[in-house]
ROKERO-110727 format. One record per residue: residue number from 1; residue in one letter; x, y, z of N, C-alpha, C in turn. Coordinates in steps of 0.001 Angstrom, whole numbers, plus 500000, padded with zeros to 6 digits. Layout:
BEGIN
NUM / a / X / Y / Z / X / Y / Z / X / Y / Z
...
% end
This chain:
BEGIN
1 / m / 500798 / 498690 / 499882 / 500209 / 500176 / 500029 / 500890 / 501265 / 499949
2 / f / 500588 / 502418 / 499171 / 501425 / 503602 / 499101 / 501075 / 504611 / 499959
3 / f / 501518 / 505145 / 500760 / 501036 / 506356 / 501507 / 501862 / 507838 / 500954
4 / l / 501080 / 508952 / 501118 / 501699 / 509959 / 500833 / 501613 / 510804 / 501920
5 / k / 502619 / 511890 / 502021 / 502721 / 512691 / 503263 / 501401 / 513420 / 503704
6 / y / 500706 / 513813 / 502646 / 499496 / 514495 / 502860 / 498368 / 513770 / 503829
7 / n / 498617 / 512463 / 503943 / 497758 / 511826 / 504750 / 498114 / 511697 / 506398
8 / l / 499163 / 512680 / 506978 / 499442 / 513094 / 507977 / 498507 / 513981 / 508674
9 / g / 498877 / 514121 / 510074 / 497892 / 515118 / 510435 / 497269 / 514578 / 512081
10 / l / 497097 / 513586 / 512344 / 496721 / 512636 / 513140 / 497398 / 512949 / 514714
11 / i / 496794 / 512792 / 515639 / 497171 / 513001 / 517229 / 497551 / 511555 / 517989
12 / h / 498524 / 511271 / 518136 / 498955 / 510117 / 519003 / 499077 / 510365 / 520273
13 / i / 499267 / 509454 / 521372 / 499151 / 509558 / 522623 / 499467 / 508287 / 523108
14 / y / 500713 / 508200 / 523764 / 501479 / 506973 / 524103 / 501418 / 507507 / 525865
15 / t / 500819 / 506494 / 526419 / 500646 / 506420 / 527871 / 500712 / 505553 / 528913
16 / g / 500175 / 505564 / 530064 / 500671 / 504372 / 530702 / 501516 / 504498 / 531961
17 / d / 501721 / 503431 / 532683 / 502517 / 503286 / 534059 / 503843 / 502687 / 533474
18 / g / 503569 / 501912 / 532002 / 504935 / 500856 / 531926 / 506145 / 501892 / 530897
19 / k / 507105 / 501077 / 530583 / 508139 / 501349 / 530150 / 508015 / 501734 / 528338
20 / g / 508457 / 502581 / 527692 / 508215 / 502530 / 526257 / 507586 / 503698 / 525756
21 / k / 506898 / 504924 / 526474 / 506375 / 505545 / 525868 / 507209 / 506687 / 525002
22 / t / 508457 / 506964 / 525509 / 509541 / 507461 / 524820 / 510083 / 506882 / 523419
23 / s / 510285 / 505609 / 524128 / 510919 / 504590 / 523123 / 510192 / 504311 / 521972
24 / a / 508726 / 504421 / 521880 / 507951 / 504200 / 520975 / 508017 / 505776 / 519793
25 / s / 508067 / 506652 / 520657 / 507751 / 507887 / 520066 / 509331 / 507985 / 518855
26 / l / 510472 / 507651 / 519926 / 511481 / 507725 / 518867 / 511529 / 506773 / 517701
27 / g / 510767 / 505531 / 517835 / 510687 / 504659 / 516883 / 509866 / 505644 / 515848
28 / l / 508677 / 505975 / 515822 / 508327 / 506665 / 515053 / 509058 / 507970 / 514103
29 / a / 509742 / 508121 / 514946 / 510597 / 509642 / 514295 / 511691 / 508802 / 513610
30 / l / 512312 / 508071 / 513969 / 512925 / 506841 / 513013 / 513013 / 506893 / 511788
31 / r / 511491 / 506091 / 511812 / 510728 / 505603 / 510660 / 510409 / 506869 / 509950
32 / a / 510025 / 507825 / 510534 / 509554 / 508936 / 509580 / 510898 / 509708 / 508751
33 / l / 512230 / 509531 / 509517 / 513232 / 510333 / 509343 / 513610 / 509592 / 507919
34 / g / 513340 / 508096 / 508043 / 513850 / 507346 / 506948 / 513071 / 507491 / 505608
35 / h / 511964 / 508130 / 505912 / 511392 / 508642 / 504538 / 511473 / 510469 / 504578
36 / n / 512380 / 510333 / 504710 / 512647 / 512155 / 504342 / 511692 / 512960 / 505078
37 / y / 511280 / 512351 / 506254 / 510008 / 513759 / 506838 / 511054 / 514419 / 507736
38 / k / 510450 / 515702 / 507918 / 510660 / 516655 / 508845 / 510302 / 516440 / 510243
39 / v / 511483 / 515956 / 511273 / 510805 / 516142 / 512502 / 511186 / 517202 / 513510
40 / l / 510305 / 517267 / 514691 / 510453 / 518315 / 515680 / 510047 / 517498 / 516468
41 / l / 511433 / 517429 / 517671 / 511504 / 516184 / 518699 / 511354 / 517302 / 520293
42 / v / 510588 / 517255 / 520914 / 510758 / 518373 / 522110 / 510520 / 517464 / 523314
43 / q / 511907 / 517291 / 523986 / 511722 / 516810 / 525136 / 511403 / 517774 / 526626
44 / f / 510177 / 517449 / 527442 / 510039 / 518158 / 528426 / 510474 / 517625 / 529757
45 / f / 511391 / 518380 / 530644 / 511454 / 517922 / 531682 / 512756 / 516717 / 531614
46 / k / 513550 / 516445 / 530927 / 514682 / 515300 / 530616 / 515587 / 516087 / 530581
47 / f / 516835 / 515730 / 531045 / 517896 / 515952 / 531506 / 518830 / 515495 / 530398
48 / e / 519268 / 514369 / 530650 / 520377 / 513749 / 529891 / 519663 / 512814 / 529301
49 / t / 519717 / 512899 / 528159 / 519285 / 511447 / 527014 / 520238 / 511092 / 526152
50 / g / 520082 / 509881 / 526263 / 521135 / 509058 / 525065 / 520737 / 509468 / 523819
51 / e / 519432 / 509710 / 523433 / 518409 / 510136 / 521936 / 519265 / 511604 / 521386
52 / k / 519356 / 512163 / 522577 / 519561 / 513478 / 522162 / 521011 / 513540 / 521432
53 / n / 522028 / 512934 / 521944 / 523091 / 512462 / 521445 / 523286 / 512216 / 520076
54 / v / 522073 / 511117 / 519657 / 522644 / 510909 / 518371 / 521359 / 511573 / 517203
55 / l / 520460 / 511636 / 517720 / 519506 / 512215 / 516980 / 519346 / 513550 / 516455
56 / s / 520244 / 514802 / 517270 / 520920 / 515811 / 517280 / 521728 / 515935 / 516161
57 / k / 522320 / 515102 / 515680 / 523419 / 515057 / 514521 / 522470 / 514652 / 513294
58 / l / 521282 / 514119 / 513198 / 520646 / 513907 / 512312 / 519918 / 514905 / 511079
59 / p / 520041 / 514696 / 509995 / 519728 / 515862 / 509395 / 517786 / 515554 / 509134
60 / n / 517265 / 516684 / 508817 / 515784 / 516704 / 509221 / 515105 / 516500 / 510476
61 / i / 515611 / 516664 / 511258 / 515166 / 516857 / 512978 / 515967 / 517651 / 513685
62 / d / 514660 / 518251 / 514265 / 515187 / 519257 / 515128 / 514717 / 518938 / 516587
63 / f / 515878 / 518837 / 517534 / 515875 / 518273 / 519062 / 515759 / 519573 / 519508
64 / l / 514760 / 519502 / 520800 / 515015 / 520774 / 521921 / 514238 / 520296 / 523226
65 / q / 514972 / 520753 / 524041 / 514472 / 520139 / 525273 / 514117 / 521526 / 526431
66 / f / 513205 / 521291 / 527169 / 512758 / 522289 / 528236 / 513122 / 521802 / 529443
67 / n / 513762 / 522483 / 529875 / 514517 / 521769 / 532005 / 513948 / 522949 / 532624
68 / a / 513255 / 522854 / 533606 / 513210 / 523700 / 534838 / 514320 / 523528 / 535646
69 / p / 514713 / 524589 / 536407 / 515910 / 524906 / 537181 / 515806 / 523524 / 538341
70 / s / 516654 / 523360 / 538411 / 517377 / 522148 / 539358 / 516163 / 522395 / 540726
71 / d / 516417 / 523521 / 541383 / 515154 / 523826 / 542485 / 513910 / 523638 / 542399
72 / f / 513683 / 523766 / 541247 / 511962 / 523669 / 540695 / 511719 / 522328 / 541579
73 / f / 512428 / 521450 / 541377 / 511919 / 519770 / 541722 / 512480 / 519623 / 543223
74 / v / 513305 / 520715 / 544029 / 513607 / 520297 / 545377 / 513098 / 521150 / 545943
75 / e / 512626 / 522186 / 545756 / 512453 / 523636 / 546163 / 511207 / 524330 / 545746
76 / y / 509912 / 523396 / 545741 / 509107 / 524191 / 545280 / 508091 / 525356 / 545707
77 / n / 508953 / 526557 / 545706 / 507958 / 527924 / 546432 / 507584 / 528530 / 545131
78 / e / 506835 / 529654 / 545533 / 506153 / 530014 / 544578 / 506887 / 531145 / 543474
79 / k / 508395 / 531389 / 544106 / 509171 / 532475 / 543308 / 509768 / 531343 / 542345
80 / v / 510445 / 530762 / 542584 / 510815 / 529325 / 541655 / 509718 / 529054 / 540872
81 / k / 508418 / 528803 / 541137 / 507337 / 528090 / 540270 / 507004 / 529556 / 539208
82 / e / 506911 / 530674 / 539797 / 506449 / 531569 / 538619 / 507752 / 532114 / 537982
83 / e / 509190 / 531972 / 538274 / 510107 / 531827 / 537346 / 510003 / 530813 / 536516
84 / t / 509755 / 529657 / 536727 / 509707 / 528508 / 535739 / 508410 / 528460 / 534724
85 / k / 507159 / 528972 / 535419 / 506078 / 529275 / 534479 / 506387 / 530044 / 533173
86 / k / 507123 / 531405 / 533456 / 507569 / 532545 / 532736 / 508470 / 531448 / 531817
87 / k / 509353 / 531195 / 532042 / 510304 / 530200 / 531361 / 509408 / 529311 / 530385
88 / f / 508765 / 528479 / 530947 / 507800 / 527540 / 529897 / 506896 / 528309 / 529316
89 / f / 506512 / 529246 / 529390 / 505627 / 530155 / 528636 / 506319 / 530482 / 527337
90 / s / 507432 / 531305 / 527569 / 508564 / 531469 / 526647 / 509115 / 530860 / 525938
91 / f / 508996 / 529206 / 526361 / 509409 / 528568 / 525245 / 508360 / 528090 / 524787
92 / i / 507276 / 527873 / 525056 / 506107 / 527528 / 524190 / 505828 / 528120 / 523219
93 / k / 505879 / 529731 / 523335 / 505914 / 530906 / 522205 / 507185 / 530639 / 521346
94 / m / 508128 / 530344 / 521629 / 509189 / 529869 / 520753 / 508922 / 528885 / 519970
95 / l / 508287 / 527597 / 520469 / 507927 / 526412 / 519975 / 506871 / 526879 / 518726
96 / e / 505788 / 527595 / 519532 / 504581 / 527920 / 518303 / 505403 / 528855 / 517074
97 / e / 506101 / 529588 / 517406 / 506707 / 530469 / 516223 / 507560 / 529210 / 515183
98 / k / 508285 / 528425 / 515895 / 509178 / 527368 / 515101 / 507991 / 526788 / 514217
99 / i / 507267 / 526048 / 515075 / 506213 / 525490 / 514258 / 505485 / 526024 / 513088
100 / k / 505146 / 527062 / 513694 / 504589 / 528135 / 512102 / 505273 / 528464 / 511342
101 / y / 506242 / 528812 / 511672 / 507203 / 529102 / 510338 / 508343 / 527835 / 509468
102 / k / 507934 / 526838 / 510232 / 508702 / 525783 / 509570 / 507836 / 524477 / 509322
103 / e / 507939 / 523747 / 508365 / 507034 / 522832 / 508248 / 507497 / 521562 / 508779
104 / y / 506822 / 520963 / 509796 / 507341 / 519733 / 510410 / 506313 / 518411 / 509595
105 / d / 506911 / 517611 / 509272 / 506025 / 516330 / 509331 / 505423 / 515875 / 510544
106 / i / 506252 / 515811 / 511282 / 506052 / 515051 / 512946 / 506377 / 515787 / 513806
107 / i / 505816 / 516043 / 514908 / 506181 / 516496 / 515765 / 505854 / 515946 / 517082
108 / i / 506708 / 516023 / 517768 / 506669 / 515162 / 519085 / 506933 / 515841 / 520514
109 / f / 505860 / 515501 / 521407 / 506248 / 516450 / 522699 / 505946 / 515255 / 523820
110 / d / 507351 / 514823 / 523892 / 507679 / 513885 / 524946 / 507770 / 514403 / 526561
111 / e / 506659 / 513546 / 526860 / 506337 / 514208 / 528602 / 505997 / 515423 / 528952
112 / i / 505039 / 516111 / 527419 / 504694 / 517271 / 528033 / 503880 / 517625 / 529281
113 / i / 503062 / 516504 / 529444 / 501833 / 516306 / 530505 / 502320 / 516852 / 531892
114 / y / 503944 / 516618 / 532250 / 504394 / 516979 / 533414 / 503823 / 518469 / 533540
115 / a / 503744 / 519416 / 532746 / 503677 / 520716 / 532766 / 502232 / 521092 / 533305
116 / l / 501548 / 520081 / 532858 / 500110 / 520182 / 533424 / 500359 / 519640 / 534951
117 / h / 500906 / 518459 / 535308 / 501175 / 518047 / 536867 / 501997 / 519142 / 537452
118 / m / 502491 / 520009 / 537143 / 503282 / 520710 / 538053 / 502608 / 522207 / 537819
119 / n / 501177 / 522146 / 537188 / 500730 / 523494 / 537267 / 501487 / 524665 / 536564
120 / l / 502207 / 524469 / 535313 / 502626 / 525052 / 534574 / 501747 / 525319 / 533510
121 / i / 500928 / 524892 / 533397 / 499810 / 524992 / 532246 / 498691 / 524570 / 532655
122 / s / 497402 / 524774 / 531995 / 496210 / 524162 / 532833 / 495388 / 523329 / 531473
123 / e / 494933 / 522349 / 531922 / 494174 / 521548 / 530890 / 493612 / 522558 / 529905
124 / e / 492733 / 523432 / 529663 / 492519 / 524324 / 528595 / 493743 / 524590 / 527745
125 / e / 494477 / 525397 / 528325 / 496067 / 526104 / 527574 / 496677 / 525014 / 527371
126 / l / 496892 / 523852 / 527641 / 497251 / 522521 / 526913 / 496670 / 522123 / 525964
127 / k / 495115 / 521903 / 525869 / 494393 / 521746 / 524784 / 494382 / 522922 / 523604
128 / n / 494700 / 523824 / 523841 / 494588 / 524651 / 523056 / 496251 / 524519 / 522050
129 / f / 497009 / 524699 / 523075 / 498107 / 524293 / 522287 / 498272 / 523159 / 521310
130 / i / 498016 / 522302 / 521802 / 497838 / 521008 / 520892 / 496917 / 521367 / 519827
131 / l / 495713 / 522088 / 519909 / 495223 / 522225 / 518594 / 495693 / 523041 / 517550
132 / k / 496586 / 523743 / 518107 / 497276 / 525080 / 517401 / 498408 / 524266 / 516366
133 / k / 498539 / 522914 / 516425 / 499398 / 522146 / 515620 / 498966 / 522024 / 514349
134 / p / 499792 / 522455 / 513349 / 499621 / 522624 / 511772 / 498676 / 521531 / 511415
135 / e / 497804 / 521471 / 510591 / 496603 / 520490 / 510157 / 497399 / 519469 / 509427
136 / k / 498775 / 519335 / 508838 / 499350 / 518210 / 508331 / 500421 / 517940 / 508895
137 / s / 500683 / 518274 / 510121 / 501412 / 517501 / 510968 / 501294 / 516281 / 511884
138 / e / 501809 / 515404 / 512021 / 501385 / 514401 / 513137 / 501867 / 514904 / 513964
139 / l / 501014 / 514611 / 515437 / 501506 / 515033 / 516805 / 501349 / 514058 / 517474
140 / i / 502687 / 513622 / 518332 / 502722 / 512579 / 519238 / 502899 / 513116 / 520568
141 / l / 502182 / 512685 / 521691 / 502272 / 513070 / 523114 / 502747 / 511839 / 523754
142 / t / 503312 / 512070 / 524833 / 503715 / 511017 / 525716 / 503886 / 511383 / 526974
143 / g / 503554 / 510305 / 527981 / 503531 / 510977 / 529487 / 502147 / 510123 / 530026
144 / r / 502021 / 510280 / 531173 / 501151 / 509356 / 532266 / 500207 / 510459 / 532789
145 / n / 499015 / 509669 / 532933 / 497734 / 510350 / 533206 / 497016 / 511740 / 532842
146 / y / 496970 / 511265 / 531794 / 496195 / 512513 / 530686 / 494953 / 512902 / 531247
147 / p / 494216 / 514001 / 531286 / 492937 / 514141 / 531661 / 492140 / 513883 / 530567
148 / e / 490503 / 513562 / 530766 / 489867 / 513176 / 529501 / 489696 / 513946 / 528232
149 / i / 490056 / 515441 / 528726 / 489996 / 516645 / 527733 / 490942 / 516544 / 527159
150 / i / 492033 / 516074 / 527426 / 493050 / 515882 / 526078 / 493071 / 514398 / 525511
151 / l / 492546 / 513310 / 526253 / 492358 / 512101 / 525673 / 491250 / 512203 / 524467
152 / n / 490496 / 512884 / 524735 / 489453 / 513312 / 523539 / 489868 / 513582 / 522386
153 / l / 491151 / 514220 / 522196 / 491932 / 514965 / 520918 / 492372 / 513841 / 520189
154 / a / 492599 / 512563 / 520559 / 493207 / 511931 / 520187 / 493219 / 511177 / 519202
155 / d / 493739 / 510633 / 518172 / 493401 / 509592 / 517034 / 493822 / 508240 / 517419
156 / y / 495070 / 508302 / 518164 / 495457 / 506844 / 518461 / 495905 / 507210 / 520289
157 / i / 495469 / 506209 / 521230 / 496040 / 506000 / 522171 / 496590 / 505092 / 522456
158 / t / 497819 / 504510 / 522746 / 498455 / 503393 / 523192 / 499064 / 503505 / 524747
159 / e / 498424 / 502369 / 525378 / 498786 / 502581 / 527021 / 500055 / 501411 / 526991
160 / m / 500989 / 501746 / 527770 / 502245 / 500996 / 528115 / 501519 / 500459 / 529337
161 / k / 501317 / 499348 / 529768 / 500967 / 498750 / 531096 / 502393 / 497915 / 531565
162 / k / 502524 / 498710 / 532596 / 503774 / 497894 / 533581 / 503145 / 496502 / 533922
163 / i / 503696 / 495477 / 533757 / 503483 / 493911 / 534692 / 504614 / 493851 / 535622
164 / k / 505867 / 494216 / 535329 / 506886 / 493922 / 536322 / 508170 / 494947 / 535962
165 / h / 508577 / 495246 / 536797 / 509932 / 496344 / 536434 / 510772 / 496258 / 537904
166 / p / 511978 / 496093 / 537337 / 513009 / 496054 / 538108 / 513413 / 496795 / 539410
167 / f / 513103 / 497870 / 539274 / 513089 / 499154 / 540286 / 512076 / 498729 / 541311
168 / e / 511100 / 498232 / 541205 / 510156 / 497659 / 542491 / 510745 / 496380 / 542966
169 / e / 511110 / 495802 / 541631 / 511508 / 494056 / 542200 / 512916 / 493909 / 542807
170 / k / 513747 / 494938 / 542231 / 515154 / 494339 / 542611 / 515775 / 495658 / 542989
171 / n / 515113 / 496728 / 543126 / 515729 / 498167 / 543272 / 516766 / 498724 / 542616
172 / i / 516344 / 498571 / 541208 / 517234 / 498794 / 540545 / 516906 / 500115 / 539861
173 / e / 517795 / 500925 / 539887 / 517432 / 502686 / 539574 / 517672 / 502483 / 537870
174 / a / 517184 / 503770 / 537417 / 517199 / 503793 / 536022 / 518617 / 503956 / 535181
175 / r / 518774 / 503142 / 534446 / 519971 / 503011 / 534065 / 520502 / 503763 / 532498
176 / k / 521574 / 504491 / 532903 / 521981 / 504928 / 531600 / 522028 / 504147 / 530025
177 / g / 521612 / 504345 / 529106 / 521515 / 503926 / 527871 / 520212 / 502852 / 527962
178 / i / 519711 / 502613 / 528913 / 518547 / 501593 / 528802 / 517144 / 502546 / 529061
179 / e / 517113 / 503151 / 530326 / 515821 / 503868 / 530777 / 515910 / 505456 / 530152
180 / y / 517218 / 506079 / 529701 / 517728 / 507214 / 529633 / 518816 / 507239 / 528936
% end
């Protein structure tokens, strides 16, 4: 079967408590790059990732990360929260401009849901941000615990279900090259 680029434009959500949400989105990005599609991969609240080291060197992909200041996670006070909120909205505005002026076939927002869980964005603001995607750009969202208002926007929802995990079974922490 033959598919053309103009068939793009759907919304995917990879969710659940299991491992593999980011990996699935990266697999989709790799497949798209193999067809010379243009990809925007944005990671939210991820600091050191192996995928950044490789993917940022490839053609046809733009790789961006939004990172809150380290004290945001330790000292969740109002000053830090307001500074981070301003930084987050500046980042979102920059993304909107980038998406508006550069045609991407695939846009991935990896763990954007953390912004909602950390009260940096409301459900309605997140919904509106998602709906601003270009009509023909495929949008992939990853993360856990999406509210119904966001799930209702999706054309695909895939749930990764944890059956067993070495963190709980063997007290093994996240490993470089495997979990990040």
